[in-house]
C-alpha positions in Angstrom: -7.6 -26.9 -48.0 -5.6 -28.3 -50.6 -2.2 -26.6 -50.0 -0.6 -28.1 -53.3 -1.7 -24.6 -56.0 -1.7 -25.5 -59.6 0.4 -23.0 -61.6 -0.8 -21.7 -65.1 1.2 -23.2 -68.0 3.3 -24.9 -65.2 3.9 -27.9 -63.2 3.1 -28.0 -59.5 6.1 -28.2 -56.9 4.5 -31.4 -55.6 5.0 -33.0 -58.8 8.8 -31.6 -59.3 9.3 -32.9 -55.8 7.3 -36.2 -56.1 10.1 -38.3 -57.9 12.7 -37.5 -54.9 13.9 -40.6 -53.4 16.6 -39.4 -51.3 15.5 -38.3 -47.7 16.3 -34.8 -46.2 16.2 -33.3 -42.7 13.8 -30.4 -41.9 14.7 -29.3 -38.4 11.9 -27.5 -36.6 12.4 -24.3 -34.2 12.0 -26.4 -31.3 15.0 -28.9 -32.4 12.7 -31.7 -33.8 13.7 -33.4 -36.8 11.7 -34.6 -39.2 13.4 -36.8 -42.4 11.5 -37.2 -45.4 11.0 -34.8 -48.4 9.1 -31.5 -49.3 6.3 -31.7 -51.2 4.9 -28.0 -51.5 5.2 -24.6 -50.7 2.1 -22.5 -50.6 3.0 -18.6 -50.1 -0.7 -17.4 -49.5 -0.7 -19.8 -45.8 3.2 -20.1 -45.6 3.1 -23.7 -45.2 5.5 -26.1 -46.4 4.1 -30.0 -47.2 6.2 -32.6 -45.8 6.1 -36.2 -46.5 7.7 -38.0 -43.5 9.9 -41.4 -44.2 6.9 -43.3 -43.1 4.9 -41.6 -45.8 3.1 -39.9 -43.4 2.2 -36.9 -45.0 2.2 -33.5 -42.5 1.9 -29.5 -42.9 4.5 -27.5 -41.6 4.3 -23.5 -40.8 7.0 -21.4 -41.6 6.7 -19.5 -38.3 7.7 -24.1 -36.7 10.8 -24.1 -38.8 14.1 -22.9 -38.9 13.8 -21.2 -42.4 17.5 -21.8 -43.0 17.1 -25.3 -43.1 14.1 -25.6 -45.0 15.5 -23.4 -47.5 18.3 -25.7 -48.0 16.2 -28.7 -48.3 13.9 -27.2 -51.3 16.8 -25.7 -53.3 18.5 -29.0 -53.3 15.2 -30.5 -54.2 13.8 -28.2 -56.9 15.4 -28.2 -60.5 16.3 -25.4 -62.2 14.2 -26.3 -65.4 11.0 -26.4 -63.4 9.4 -23.2 -63.5 6.8 -23.6 -61.0 9.2 -25.1 -58.6 11.8 -22.6 -59.3 8.3 -19.9 -58.6 7.4 -21.6 -55.1 11.5 -21.6 -54.0 11.5 -18.0 -55.1 8.4 -17.2 -52.7 9.6 -19.7 -49.7 13.0 -17.6 -49.6 10.8 -14.2 -49.6 9.1 -15.2 -46.9 12.1 -16.1 -45.0 13.7 -12.8 -46.0 16.3 -14.3 -47.9 15.8 -11.6 -50.4 18.7 -12.1 -52.8 18.1 -15.6 -53.1 14.4 -15.1 -54.0 15.4 -12.7 -56.7 17.2 -15.7 -58.1 14.9 -18.1 -58.4 12.5 -15.8 -59.8 14.8 -15.6 -62.8 15.7 -19.0 -63.0 11.7 -19.5 -63.0 11.7 -17.3 -65.7 14.1 -18.7 -67.8 12.3 -22.4 -67.4 9.2 -20.9 -68.3 9.0 -17.4 -69.7 5.2 -17.6 -69.6 5.3 -17.1 -65.9 6.1 -13.1 -66.7 3.2 -11.7 -65.4 3.1 -14.0 -62.0 6.9 -13.0 -61.8 6.4 -9.6 -61.9 3.4 -9.5 -59.8 5.4 -11.3 -57.2 8.2 -9.1 -57.1 6.7 -6.2 -56.7 5.9 -7.9 -53.2 9.1 -9.1 -52.4 10.2 -5.3 -52.9 7.4 -4.3 -50.6 8.8 -6.8 -47.7 12.5 -5.9 -48.5 11.6 -2.6 -47.5 9.6 -3.3 -44.4 12.0 -5.1 -43.4 14.7 -2.6 -44.2 13.1 -0.3 -41.9 13.1 -2.6 -39.3 16.6 -3.2 -39.4 17.3 0.9 -39.4 14.7 1.3 -36.5 16.3 -1.2 -34.5 19.7 0.7 -35.2 18.2 3.5 -33.8 17.0 2.1 -31.0 20.6 1.2 -30.2 21.4 4.7 -30.9 23.7 2.8 -33.4 22.9 6.3 -36.1 25.7 4.7 -38.7 24.2 1.7 -39.1 20.7 3.3 -38.8 21.7 5.2 -41.9 23.2 2.4 -44.3 19.5 0.7 -44.2 18.3 3.6 -44.8 20.0 4.9 -47.5 19.8 1.0 -48.9 16.1 1.6 -48.5 16.0 4.9 -50.7 18.6 3.7 -53.5 16.9 0.1 -53.6 13.4 0.0 -53.5 12.3 3.9 -54.0 8.9 4.0 -54.9 8.0 2.6 -51.8 6.3 4.3 -48.6 9.5 3.3 -46.4 11.5 5.0 -49.0 9.8 8.4 -48.4 10.0 7.3 -44.5 13.8 6.9 -44.6 14.1 10.3 -46.5 12.5 11.9 -43.9 14.5 10.1 -40.9 17.5 10.4 -43.0 17.0 14.0 -43.1 17.3 14.2 -39.2 20.0 11.7 -38.6 22.5 12.7 -41.5 24.1 15.4 -40.1 24.5 14.2 -36.7 26.3 10.9 -38.3 28.6 13.2 -40.4 30.0 15.5 -36.9 30.5 12.5 -34.9 33.3 11.8 -37.5 35.5 14.8 -37.4 34.1 16.1 -33.9 37.3 15.7 -31.8 39.7 17.0 -34.5 37.8 20.1 -35.4 37.8 21.4 -31.7 41.3 21.1 -31.5 42.5 22.7 -34.7 39.6 25.3 -34.9 42.3 28.0 -36.1 43.6 25.5 -38.6 40.2 24.6 -40.4 39.4 28.4 -40.3 42.6 29.3 -42.6 44.4 26.6 -44.0 42.1 24.0 -44.3 39.2 26.6 -45.1 39.1 25.0 -48.7 38.9 21.7 -47.7 36.5 21.7 -44.9 34.2 23.6 -47.4 34.5 21.0 -50.1 34.0 18.5 -47.5 30.7 20.1 -46.2 29.5 20.6 -50.0 30.4 17.1 -50.8 27.9 15.7 -47.7 25.2 18.3 -48.6 24.9 17.0 -52.1 24.8 13.5 -51.5 21.8 14.4 -48.6 20.3 16.6 -51.1 20.3 13.3 -53.2 19.4 10.5 -50.6 16.3 13.2 -49.6 15.0 14.2 -52.3 11.6 13.5 -53.4 12.0 13.3 -56.8 14.6 11.0 -56.9 16.3 9.8 -60.6 18.2 12.1 -63.0 18.1 14.5 -60.2 19.9 12.7 -57.6 22.4 11.0 -59.8 23.5 14.7 -60.6 23.9 15.8 -56.9 25.9 12.7 -56.5 28.0 13.5 -59.3 28.1 16.7 -57.9 29.1 15.5 -54.6 32.1 13.3 -55.8 33.7 16.3 -57.3 33.3 18.0 -54.1 34.8 15.2 -52.3 37.9 14.9 -55.0 38.2 18.5 -54.5 38.8 17.9 -50.8 41.2 15.2 -51.4 43.4 17.7 -53.5 43.2 20.5 -50.6 44.1 17.8 -47.9 47.2 16.7 -50.4 48.3 20.3 -50.5 48.3 20.9 -47.2 50.0 17.7 -46.2 52.8 18.2 -48.7 53.1 22.5 -47.3 52.6 20.6 -43.7 54.3 17.1 -42.9 54.0 17.9 -39.2 52.4 18.9 -36.3 48.8 17.7 -37.8 49.3 13.9 -37.3 45.8 13.7 -35.6 44.0 16.3 -37.7 45.0 14.9 -41.3 44.4 11.3 -41.3 40.8 11.6 -39.5 39.9 14.0 -42.5 41.4 11.8 -45.1 39.4 8.8 -43.9 36.3 11.2 -43.6 36.6 12.1 -47.0 37.5 8.4 -48.9 34.9 6.9 -46.5 32.3 9.7 -48.0 33.4 8.9 -51.2 33.2 5.5 -51.2 29.6 5.7 -50.0 28.6 7.9 -53.2 30.4 5.7 -55.3 28.1 3.0 -53.9 25.0 4.9 -53.5 25.5 5.5 -57.7 26.4 1.8 -58.0 23.1 0.8 -56.2 21.1 3.3 -58.0 22.3 2.4 -61.4 21.9 -1.9 -60.5 18.3 -1.4 -59.5 17.7 0.1 -62.9 19.3 -2.9 -64.7 22.4 -0.2 -66.2 25.1 -3.2 -64.7 28.0 -1.2 -67.3 27.6 2.0 -64.6 27.2 0.1 -62.0 30.4 -2.0 -61.7 32.1 1.3 -63.2 30.8 3.0 -60.1 31.6 -0.5 -57.3 34.9 -0.3 -58.8 35.6 3.3 -58.5 34.7 2.7 -54.5 37.3 0.1 -54.4 39.6 1.8 -56.1 39.3 4.5 -53.0 39.5 1.7 -50.5 40.5 -2.0 -52.1 39.4 -3.5 -48.3 36.1 -2.1 -48.8 33.8 -5.3 -48.1 30.3 -3.8 -49.3 32.3 -2.7 -52.6 33.5 -6.0 -53.0 30.1 -7.5 -52.3 27.9 -5.2 -54.5 30.6 -5.9 -57.0 30.1 -9.6 -56.7 26.5 -9.1 -56.7 26.4 -6.8 -59.7 28.9 -9.4 -61.7 26.4 -12.4 -61.0 23.1 -10.2 -61.9 24.4 -9.0 -64.8 25.3 -12.6 -66.0 21.9 -14.2 -64.9 20.1 -11.0 -66.8 18.5 -10.5 -63.5 16.4 -7.3 -63.4 16.7 -6.0 -59.8 19.0 -6.9 -56.7 18.4 -6.4 -53.4 
């Protein structure tokens, strides 16, 4: 079987790489090192064609190699000016679950050869499906470890980044079950110790906090996403801001006596506000509304300047916007 596939209107990866004079090292899963160079990648069979320094050709299955090494080799050998090469490199990155890298290479492929648009569109749909499947596997692994907080992060990522997939529907149902449990864990001890205070002096803040949680949950689990989800998230932010104001007023009236309660609730409210702003940011980023996406990412950072998730998303939005990318994972 000829593994070097011709792509319509483009030069095959084998031709792109054939002139490469320098040798690279491909490391296999068993530790074997193959010096030489890549000549082609076939995404249907997940096979890399490799030419050894001796000139001998060898086909290496994806399952046989250390993916990170192979990606580094291919990335170094495929010029950005080759639409066909970047397309195959994108497929390879997708197959080794380097989804963000894959999207970037699809964009490079289009920039080099706009005629590849139909092919790239089809490959990105495959990418979204695989990203959704992979994300669900991560969520289920965290659930098995009883790490519901991390599981929820993965379920939320699936819902916001790949909303039109079967996994997104599954994630909504799972999140409906775990959402309340995760939130209850955050304030359980403080709630028990200060039950009377919560019923009286902080009743307004507690209600606003609960309303925020309910609105965020509605946005994530409503099957009719889109504008309804945005409205729910915007409502959740207003509830959260009200909770913050009520907590601040309570603290001014009671500067002592609640040192173990107020920090817990302030952190819970702020963490939730960061999460909601990031949900909105991701929602707009996946729809290519990068100005809106960046605005919400910045709001999240204003609440928590140390949030690694917010900083990472902000940087990816800026990068995607500068490249004119259409979807980010």
